[in-house]
C-alpha positions in Angstrom: 83.1 142.2 28.2 81.5 138.8 27.7 83.4 138.2 24.5 86.7 138.5 26.4 85.6 136.1 29.0 84.6 133.5 26.4 87.9 134.0 24.6 89.8 133.4 27.8 87.8 130.2 28.6 88.9 128.9 25.2 92.5 129.7 26.0 93.2 130.4 22.4 92.4 126.9 21.4 92.5 126.4 17.7 93.2 130.1 17.0 95.7 129.4 14.3 95.7 125.7 13.6 95.6 126.2 9.8 98.7 128.5 9.7 102.3 127.3 9.5 104.8 127.7 12.3 107.6 130.1 11.3 111.2 129.0 11.1 112.0 131.6 13.7 109.5 131.6 16.6 111.1 133.9 19.2 108.2 135.2 21.3 108.6 138.7 22.6 106.8 139.5 25.9 106.6 143.0 27.4 106.3 143.3 31.2 106.5 146.2 33.6 108.4 144.1 36.1 112.2 143.7 36.3 114.3 140.6 36.3 116.9 141.1 39.1 118.1 137.5 39.8 117.8 134.1 38.3 118.1 132.3 41.6 114.6 130.9 42.5 115.0 131.3 46.3 116.2 134.9 46.3 113.2 136.9 45.2 109.4 137.0 45.2 109.2 139.9 42.8 106.8 139.5 39.8 109.5 139.9 37.1 111.7 137.2 38.6 108.8 134.8 39.1 108.0 135.1 35.4 111.6 134.0 34.7 111.8 131.3 37.3 108.9 129.4 35.8 110.7 129.1 32.5 114.1 128.0 33.9 113.3 125.5 36.6 111.1 122.5 36.6 109.5 121.4 39.9 108.6 117.9 41.2 105.0 118.7 40.2 103.3 120.9 37.6 99.7 122.1 37.2 97.4 121.7 34.2 95.2 124.5 32.8 92.5 123.6 35.4 95.0 124.2 38.2 95.2 120.5 39.1 98.5 119.0 40.3 100.2 116.7 37.7 103.5 114.8 37.5 106.5 117.0 36.8 110.1 115.8 37.5 108.4 113.3 39.7 106.6 110.7 37.7 104.8 109.3 40.7 104.4 109.8 44.5 102.8 108.2 47.5 101.6 109.7 50.8 101.6 107.8 54.0 98.4 107.1 55.8 99.2 109.6 58.5 100.0 112.3 55.9 103.5 112.9 57.2 105.6 111.2 54.6 105.7 111.7 50.8 107.9 109.6 48.6 108.6 110.9 45.1 109.9 108.8 42.2 111.9 110.8 39.7 111.7 110.4 36.0 114.9 110.1 33.9 115.3 113.8 33.2 118.4 115.9 32.6 119.7 119.4 33.3 120.5 121.8 30.4 124.2 120.8 30.7 123.3 117.1 30.1 123.7 115.9 33.7 121.0 113.6 35.1 118.7 115.2 37.6 119.0 113.1 40.7 117.5 112.8 44.2 120.6 114.6 45.5 119.7 117.7 43.4 116.1 117.6 44.6 117.1 117.3 48.3 119.7 120.1 47.8 117.1 122.4 46.1 114.3 121.9 48.6 116.6 122.1 51.6 118.1 125.3 50.3 114.7 126.9 49.7 113.7 126.0 53.3 116.9 126.6 55.3 119.2 128.9 53.4 119.5 132.2 55.5 118.9 134.2 52.3 115.9 132.3 51.2 113.1 134.8 50.9 110.1 132.6 50.9 110.7 129.6 53.2 107.1 129.8 54.4 106.0 127.6 51.5 108.0 124.7 52.9 107.8 125.6 56.6 106.1 122.3 57.5 108.9 120.2 56.0 111.1 118.5 58.6 113.5 116.8 56.3 114.2 115.9 52.6 116.1 112.6 52.4 117.6 110.8 49.4 116.6 107.1 48.9 118.6 106.1 45.9 119.3 108.2 42.7 115.7 108.5 41.8 113.7 108.5 45.0 113.2 111.3 47.5 111.4 111.2 50.9 109.9 114.4 52.3 109.0 114.2 56.0 106.6 116.7 57.5 106.5 118.1 61.0 102.7 117.9 61.0 99.9 117.3 58.6 100.1 120.0 55.9 97.1 120.1 53.5 98.8 122.3 50.8 102.1 120.4 50.5 101.5 119.3 46.9 100.4 122.8 45.8 103.5 124.3 47.5 105.9 121.9 45.8 104.8 123.5 42.6 105.6 127.1 43.7 108.5 128.8 41.9 111.0 128.6 44.8 110.7 124.7 44.7 112.3 124.7 41.3 115.1 122.1 41.0 118.6 123.5 40.6 121.8 121.7 39.8 123.7 121.0 43.0 126.9 120.6 41.0 126.4 123.9 39.3 125.7 126.0 42.4 128.6 124.4 44.3 131.2 124.5 41.5 130.6 128.0 40.2 129.2 129.7 43.3 125.8 131.4 43.9 126.6 134.6 42.2 127.6 133.0 38.9 124.7 130.7 39.2 122.2 133.5 39.7 123.4 135.2 36.5 123.5 132.3 34.1 122.3 129.0 35.7 122.2 125.5 34.5 118.5 124.9 34.3 115.9 122.1 34.6 112.9 123.8 33.0 111.9 124.2 29.3 114.5 127.0 28.7 118.0 128.0 29.4 119.5 131.5 29.3 120.9 132.8 26.0 121.5 136.3 27.3 120.5 138.4 30.2 120.7 142.2 30.0 119.6 143.6 33.4 117.1 146.5 33.1 116.4 145.5 29.5 115.6 141.9 28.7 116.1 138.2 29.4 116.6 136.1 26.3 115.6 132.4 26.6 116.4 129.5 24.3 115.1 125.9 24.5 116.7 123.6 27.0 117.9 120.8 24.7 117.5 118.2 27.5 114.0 119.2 28.8 112.1 116.2 29.9 108.9 116.9 28.0 109.5 115.5 24.5 108.6 118.0 21.8 108.7 121.0 24.2 109.1 123.9 24.1 107.3 124.4 20.8 109.2 127.5 19.8 112.7 128.7 19.3 112.8 130.8 22.5 111.5 134.0 24.0 112.5 137.5 25.1 111.1 138.8 28.4 111.4 142.5 27.7 111.2 145.1 30.6 109.0 148.0 29.6 107.8 149.8 32.7 105.6 152.4 31.0 102.2 150.8 30.1 101.5 153.2 27.2 104.9 152.3 25.7 104.0 148.6 26.0 100.8 149.1 24.2 102.5 151.1 21.4 105.1 148.4 21.0 102.4 145.7 20.8 100.4 147.6 18.2 103.5 148.3 16.1 104.6 144.6 16.2 107.6 145.1 18.4 106.0 142.8 21.0 104.0 139.6 20.6 102.4 139.8 24.1 102.2 142.2 27.0 101.2 142.2 30.6 98.9 144.8 32.3 97.1 146.6 29.6 95.8 149.9 31.1 92.1 149.6 31.7 91.5 152.7 29.7 93.0 151.1 26.6 91.2 147.8 26.6 88.8 148.8 23.9 91.5 150.2 21.7 93.5 147.0 21.9 90.5 144.9 21.3 89.6 146.9 18.2 92.9 145.9 16.5 92.3 143.0 14.1 95.8 141.7 14.7 95.4 141.6 18.5 93.5 139.6 21.1 92.6 141.1 24.4 92.3 138.7 27.4 91.0 139.1 30.9 92.7 136.2 32.6 91.9 134.7 36.1 94.1 136.1 38.9 94.5 135.6 42.6 95.1 139.4 43.0 93.4 141.6 45.7 93.8 145.3 45.9 93.5 146.6 49.5 94.7 149.3 51.8 97.1 148.6 54.6 96.5 150.3 58.0 99.5 150.5 60.4 98.2 149.2 63.7 101.5 149.7 65.5 100.6 153.4 66.0 97.6 155.6 66.4 95.0 156.0 65.1 94.7 152.6 63.5 95.6 150.7 66.6 92.0 151.4 67.5 89.6 149.0 65.8 86.9 151.7 65.6 89.1 154.0 63.5 89.9 151.1 61.2 86.2 150.3 60.8 85.5 154.0 60.2 88.1 154.2 57.4 86.5 151.1 55.8 82.9 152.2 56.1 83.8 155.5 54.5 84.7 153.8 51.2 82.3 153.1 48.3 84.0 149.9 47.3 81.8 149.0 44.3 82.3 152.5 42.9 86.1 152.3 43.5 86.3 148.9 41.8 84.4 150.2 38.8 86.5 153.3 38.5 89.8 151.5 38.8 89.1 148.6 36.4 86.6 150.1 33.9 84.0 147.8 35.3 86.1 144.6 34.9 87.0 144.1 38.6 84.8 142.7 41.3 84.3 144.5 44.7 86.2 142.7 47.4 84.1 141.2 50.2 86.8 139.6 52.4 90.5 140.0 53.2 91.4 137.1 50.8 91.3 137.0 47.0 88.1 135.7 45.4 89.9 133.1 43.2 91.2 131.1 46.2 89.7 127.8 47.4 87.3 128.4 50.3 86.7 132.1 49.5 83.7 133.1 51.6 81.5 134.3 48.8 78.5 134.6 51.2 80.1 137.3 53.3 78.6 140.8 52.5 81.8 142.8 52.7 82.1 146.1 54.5 79.1 148.3 53.8 79.5 151.9 52.5 78.0 154.0 55.4 79.5 157.4 55.8 77.3 158.3 58.8 78.4 155.2 60.6 82.0 155.9 59.6 81.8 159.4 61.2 80.4 158.0 64.4 83.1 155.3 64.6 85.8 157.9 63.9 84.6 160.0 66.8 84.2 157.0 69.1 87.7 155.9 68.2 89.2 159.1 69.4 90.6 160.3 66.1 92.2 163.7 66.8 92.1 165.2 63.3 95.8 164.6 62.6 96.8 164.4 58.9 97.9 160.9 58.1 100.4 159.8 55.4 99.2 157.6 52.6 102.3 156.0 51.1 102.1 154.9 47.5 104.3 153.6 44.7 104.7 156.4 42.1 102.6 155.2 39.2 99.4 156.4 37.5 97.1 153.7 38.8 98.4 154.0 42.4 97.9 157.8 42.2 94.4 157.4 40.9 93.4 155.0 43.6 95.0 157.2 46.3 93.1 160.2 45.1 89.8 158.3 45.2 90.5 157.1 48.7 91.6 160.5 49.9 88.4 162.2 48.7 86.1 159.6 50.4 88.0 159.7 53.7 87.9 163.5 53.6 84.1 163.4 53.5 84.0 161.8 57.0 86.8 164.1 58.4 89.7 161.6 58.0 92.6 163.8 56.8 95.3 162.3 54.6 98.2 163.4 52.4 99.6 161.4 49.6 103.4 160.6 49.5 104.7 159.1 46.3 107.9 157.1 46.4 109.5 154.6 44.0 108.7 150.9 44.3 112.0 150.1 46.1 111.6 152.7 48.7 107.9 151.6 49.3 109.2 148.1 50.0 111.7 149.5 52.5 109.3 151.6 54.4 106.3 149.3 54.6 108.2 146.5 56.5 109.8 149.1 58.7 106.4 150.4 59.7 107.1 153.9 58.3 103.6 154.7 57.1 100.0 155.3 58.2 98.0 154.0 55.3 99.2 152.3 52.1 96.9 151.2 49.2 98.5 148.3 47.4 97.9 144.8 46.0 99.1 141.3 46.5 98.5 137.9 44.9 98.7 134.2 46.0 101.0 131.7 44.4 98.5 128.8 44.6 94.7 128.4 44.9 95.2 127.1 48.4 94.5 129.8 51.0 97.2 128.9 53.5 99.9 131.2 52.1 97.4 134.0 51.6 96.3 133.8 55.2 99.8 133.7 56.5 100.8 136.7 54.3 97.8 138.9 55.0 96.1 138.3 58.4 98.3 136.1 60.6 100.0 138.2 63.3 102.5 135.5 64.3 103.6 134.7 60.7 106.5 136.1 58.9 105.1 139.3 57.5 103.0 140.1 60.6 99.8 140.5 58.5 101.5 142.2 55.6 103.3 144.6 57.9 100.1 146.0 59.4 100.7 144.1 62.7 97.1 143.0 62.9 97.3 140.3 65.5 94.3 138.3 66.7 95.2 135.2 68.6 92.1 133.4 67.5 92.9 134.0 63.8 96.5 132.9 64.4 95.2 129.7 66.0 92.7 129.1 63.2 95.5 129.5 60.7 97.4 126.6 62.2 94.4 124.5 62.7 93.3 124.9 59.1 96.6 124.0 57.5 96.6 120.7 59.5 93.0 119.9 58.6 92.7 117.4 55.6 88.8 117.3 55.5 87.8 119.9 52.8 84.5 120.7 54.5 86.1 121.4 57.9 88.9 123.3 56.3 86.4 125.5 54.5 84.6 126.3 57.7 87.9 127.3 59.3 88.8 129.6 56.5 85.3 131.1 56.5 85.8 132.0 60.1 89.2 133.5 59.5 87.8 135.7 56.7 84.8 136.8 58.8 86.9 137.9 61.8 89.7 139.6 59.8 87.2 141.5 57.6 85.1 142.7 60.5 88.2 143.8 62.4 89.6 145.4 59.2 93.0 143.6 59.2 93.2 145.4 55.8 90.5 147.3 53.8 89.5 145.0 51.0 88.9 147.0 47.7 88.6 144.9 44.6 89.6 141.7 42.7 90.9 142.5 39.2 91.6 140.0 36.4 94.9 140.0 34.6 94.5 142.3 31.6 96.9 140.9 29.0 97.1 141.2 25.2 98.5 138.9 22.5 99.2 139.1 18.8 96.9 136.8 16.9 100.1 135.2 15.5 100.7 133.7 19.0 98.9 130.5 19.8 99.0 128.6 23.2 100.3 131.5 25.3 98.6 132.5 28.5 99.5 133.7 32.0 98.4 131.5 34.9 97.0 132.9 38.1 100.4 132.2 39.7 102.2 134.5 37.2 103.6 131.6 35.1 103.7 132.0 31.3 102.7 128.9 29.3 105.7 129.6 27.0 106.6 126.0 26.4 103.2 125.5 24.8 103.3 128.6 22.6 103.9 128.9 18.9 104.4 131.9 16.7 102.8 131.6 13.3 102.8 133.8 10.2 
């Protein structure tokens, strides 16, 4: 696998510099995830995030190294106390030709924060106000010091929308074919099929996008995506099945890439009811699992065993923590001490091949210590209804973080007083909750790192979730495509991509 890693580090640089760009460079990307809305504050689903990144520019953007760079804001200042940020806007326009003003920025950020239907207000929860100071200046006032504010202003839901468009046409019409501020606008959207993008003629980055547009094509079946890529019906695809990596790599016309991700696979344990309200039973379930073997089996050796409750790619990941040891004898002892009564528990999974494979591995290892489980398969929508409702016992799944900063991850996964109540497990440790708030206010990197180390140590030892493995993104590209990659935050670098013949 070393060759793939080297290829990824090069990010396709110079792959096709000697070849001409075609007159028609519509790039076709196959994804298993659906586009269900084009309103950036209405969804956190992966398919929608892929689209939001192409349609809406943010005040800030990130380079390939993940560093914050100017976006719609050409410059910014931060007050000495860290509570006020003033952004100066560049002379940029929406796709309909209207100037992007401070009013649009204030409208967009306030909407993301305060709209009752905004699904991810947590990214801006520390914002007290967004005020207009002239057509091209915006002041963001914070309630308290907030270390990840710049990172969070680059997250998809901070995309700048046209106030005039939303108010004139209404949110429904806007969500179906919006005026845009990003590199593309919508040519056509066929729900449950594809989203067709064309260049925004007024995009602020001169010379971008470098292609004539793209099609984001929904192909849920992974084998079908691979077949379409191999036959030339796709130029790129997400989520190559691990079992097919070698076959894709063997094709002279294709490039197989293992790209950095902030993904963690883990198992949720419902702490609102027995037996997982008892820490010893949670620890028993964790010690029963051979995590390195599971990681190898699930990713064909490409994933890394998880050692904490947070993704390995995040800043301040505690690499020195040993993880939860595989110890079936200890697991049996803890199971008995925890008072487990032998009741069969329901393991809720989304009905797909990978989830079924993982569930089967877990079931066998738990059975070896006497922990009885049955697997219940439901579609993805039902899974997302039942997990927040607490209608499950165990649930293997995955999540990712939108930025390299750990604040959102901690709030999502292990903070009992935050919005998801520790990803709907209801793990709730007052010390972890307090450390979460302390860490986000701490601006000294060394001190912040120490706080997040403690959060990971406590939440892993108490099994807030059972960490399993950290996989890379497994994506494949036609060699005719240059400059296309998927960022850890699920953003395609489409505006940089060219399709050559």
